[in-house]
N, C-alpha and C positions, 0 to 999 in steps of 0.2 A: 625567275625572280617573282613572277606573279603568284606562285604557289607558296611562297614563304609565309604569308599571312594564314595559310591553312595548316601550318606546322611542318612544311617540307624542309628538309635539310639536304645540302649538296651531296653528301656521301651516299644518299640513296640512289643517285643516278646510275651507279654501276650495276644495280639490280634490275634495271628496267630493260625488258626485251626489246630488241631492235624493231623499229617500225611502230612502236606503241606510244600513246600518250599516257599520262598518269592522272589519277583522280583519287579523291579521298571519299571513303564510304560514309555517308551521313545516315543512311537507313537501309535495313535489309528486309525485303519482303520475299515472298516465296520464290519467284523466278526472276525477279528484277531487283536492281539496286538503285537507290538514289545516291548520286555521287556529286561532289563539289569539285569543280575544275577552275582553271584560271579565268574562264569566261562564264562562270555561273553554274547553276544546278542543272543536272541532266538525269535521265533515267536510262539505264543500260541493262542488257540481258547478261545473265551469268552463263559462261561457257560450261558445257556439260562436264568438263574435266577439271573445273576450278577447285582448288583446295588450298589450304593455308600451309605455312611452313612447318607445321607440326603434323601434317598428314590428315588434318581434319577436313570437314566439309567447307568451312569458311566461305566467304570472308565475314568479318564482324564489323560492327560500327567502329570507326576510327582507323580501319585498315587502309593502306594505300594499295590500289590495284592498277595493273597495266591494262589499258583499254585499246582495243583495235576495232575501229569502226564504232558500232553500237554494242560491242560485246566486251565484258571484262574477262580477260584470258589468264591472268596470273595475279596472285597476292604477293606483294613484296614482303620480305622478312620483317617481323615485328621487333621493335625495341623493348616494349613492355606489353603486358596483357593482364587485365584483371579477370581471373578465371573463377567461375562459380561451379561448385559441384553440389547439386541438390542432394539433400539427405536421402538415404535409402540404398538398398543393395543393388549393385549393378549400374548405378547412375554414371552418366558420361560427363566429363568436364565440359564446361561451356564458357566460351570467351564472351564476357559481358562488354568489354571495351578494350580496344587495342591502341597501342602507341600513345598512351596517356602519360603526361608529366606529373600530374597530381591526381590523387584519389581523395575526394571530399567525402568523408564518412559523416553522414548526416543523421542527427538524432534530435529529439525535441526536448525543450525545457518544460517546466510546469509540473514537475513531479519528481519522484526520487530518481537519481541518476541510474540508468541501466548500464552499469559498468561492464558486466560480463558480455553484453551484446556488443558494446563498442569495441571491446577487446577482440572479439571474434572477427569483426569487420576489419580491424586494424591488422590482424594476422594475415588475412587474405590480401589486404592492400600492400603490406610490406613484401609479401611473396610475389606481387605483380611486377616489382622492379621500379614502381613509381613511388613518389613521396606522398605519404598520407597526411591529411589535415582533418581534424575533427571540427565540424561546424554544428553548433547547437542552435537550433532555430526556436522561434516562438519566445524570444527573450522578453517580449511584452507580457507574457503570462507568468513569468518567474519573479517572485518577490525579492530574491537575493541572488542576482546574477553572478557577482564575483564569487560567492561561496559555491555556487553550482559549477562554475567553470573550474574553480580550484579543485573540487572533488574529482572531476573528470581528468584534469591535468595530472593529478597525482598518480593516476593509473595509466594514462597515455604517455608513457615514458618517451621523452625526446620528440614528441609530436605537438605542433601548435594546436591550440584549442581556441576557437573563436565563437562568440555568441552574437547572433544576429536576430533581427526582427524584420520580416517582410512587410509588416504593417506600419511600423514607425520608421523603418529605414536604418535603424541603429545597427552598426557593425557591417553594413553592406560594403562600405568603402574598403574595409580590411580584406574582404573576399576579393573585391575587384583588383586590389593591389597585387594579389597573387596571380591573377589571370591576365598577364601581359600579352601583347600581340604574338600570335603563333603558339601560345601555351595552351595545351589541351588538358582539361580536367574531366573526370567522371564523377558524378554524384551517385553514391550508393547508400542504401539504408532501407528500412522497412517502410511499409505504406503508412501514410498519415503523419509523417514527421515534417512535412512541409517542403519536400524537394521541388515540386512543381511551382509552388509559390515563390521559392527562392529563385528558381530559373526565371520566372516572369519578372521578378524585381530586378534581377541583374540585366535582363534583356530590355527592360523599360517598356515592355509590351506583353500582351497575353499570347504566349506561344505554347502554353501547356494548360490543360484543363485542371481545375481544382475541385475539391468536394469537401463537405463537412465531415467531421469525424462521426462514426456511427454511435448509436446510443450506448453500446457496450464499451466504448472507448477505443475500439480497434480502428485502424486506418482503412480507408477505402483505396482501391487501386484506381487511380486516375490516369496514370501513364501506362499505356498498354504495349508500347514498343520502344526500344532503345533508339535514340535519335541524337545526332550531333548538331548543335546550334552554334552559329557564329555570333558572338556578343558585340555590342557596339564598340567596346574598347579594343577589339581585336582578338580577344581570347576565344577559345572554343570550349564548349561545355556539353558533355554527354549526359542526357537525362535517362534514367533507367527505371523500369517498373519496380515497385516494392518487392522485397524478397522476404517471404515468411520463413524460409529455411536457407541457411547458408552453411554448407559443410565445407571443410578445408580440402583443397586439392592435394596438399602435401605438407611437409614440416617446415618449408620455407616461410619465414615470417613469425613463427610461434615464439622462438627464443628472442627475437627482436622486440616483440610486444612485451614479453616478460623478462626484459634484460636484468631487472633487479633480482628476480628469482634465479636466473641463470648465473648471475654474478656471485650470489651467495653459494650456489651449488659448486662453483669452482673452488671454494674453500673447504669442501668436504675432505675428510681424511681418506676415504676410499673412493676410487674413480667410479665404481658401480653403485654408489650410494643410492638407495631408494628414498631417502629423506623421510624415513619413518621412525625407526628406533635405533639406527646405527650410531655407534659412538663417533664423536668428532664430526657430526653433520653440521655443515655451515648454514644450511637452510633452517634447521631446527633451532640453532643458536640465534639466528636473526629473529625468528618468531618469539623466542623466549625474551630477547631484549626489547621486543616491541618494534623492531625495525621493519618487520614484514607482516602484512596482514595474512593470516592463514587462508583466507578466501582466495588470495592470489595464488597460493601454492595449489589449492584444489582446482582452480580454473586452469592453471598451467598443465597439471597432470591430465585433466580432461581433454584439453585441446591436443596435447602431445599424443595421447592414446588414439584420439579420433583421426589425427593426421596420419599416424602410423597405419591404421586400418585402411584409410583411403589409398595410401601408397601400395599396400599389399593388394588391394583390389585392382589398382592400375597395373601392377606387375602381372597379376593373373589375367587381366584383360589383354595385355600385350602378348603374353604367352599364347593365349587362345587364338588371337589374330594371326600370330606367326605360324601356329600349328595348322590353322585353316589355310593359310597361304601355301604352305609346303604341300599339304594334301591336294590342294587344287592343282599345283604344279605337277605333282606326280600323276594325277588323273589325266592331265593334258598330255603328258609325255607318253602314257600308256595308250592314249587314243590316237597318237600319230602312227601312220603306216610305217612299217619297218622298211628301212632302206635296203635295196639289194646289195649283196656283197660284190665288191669290185672283181672283175675277171671271171665271173661265172654267169 
């Protein structure tokens, strides 16, 4: 019962190895973990064989781990995971936050809405299995907040869009209402959009450093490590460093973000319609009627193509790992001394 405020649910108990206590990972450093338990915060060592339920090196912030003595010996299965794949050939997927209920996609007001960037973050958020919410910070710098919110909401299909100001406090209660006791949220977004200021405002204290925006308008990295914070109202919030690049880990979530485009595509005459010059194209018809912004179609195509490339890379990486494993097994078998034949 003491773990429920940390997000624990009873069904997880069946996954705990015998003789172990459970703890939630609040921070990951090289060889040690900062974990939250029923009796407070502790530092534990990572067992050399510790890995997550996907075979990765894990654990990640938000994971539940089984602890024996002063050592974390197992990562319990995850319900959700926000997975980042940095852009570039051969990049490995990285779990940013595990077991989150909400993903707060944070962007700043005070300029033209960065819709394509928000859509990219939403695609990854939907693919995590958690519920995304768009939080637009720095509302005190925006002359027409309702119009700015409406512009983002028109693209963020089916996703709540909230405007907040960490300076005036406007909108903070709406965010707090989402973060009830035991609810875990992760804040994601580029540097300089006000994630650390939002965390401090929700925590009612300075728990994360902040910095002024650079002269060129780009954000500064003030958060250098992912960390899980317990908020006064009982919610839990993962603060993450700004991400200059966020590639998709797969196609999960892309069609959810572009549900309007996918819906029009379902009306196409041909199942393999490329939505270019084919007759009976439902997407082209929607654009002609003015029901669909052509930029949405372009962005959908771009993210679909990127997600497909990432999945091909993941498949190739998995095949390479399996080939290496089989070769290693064969070498091991050849190195074993031959057993004498029975009866001779």
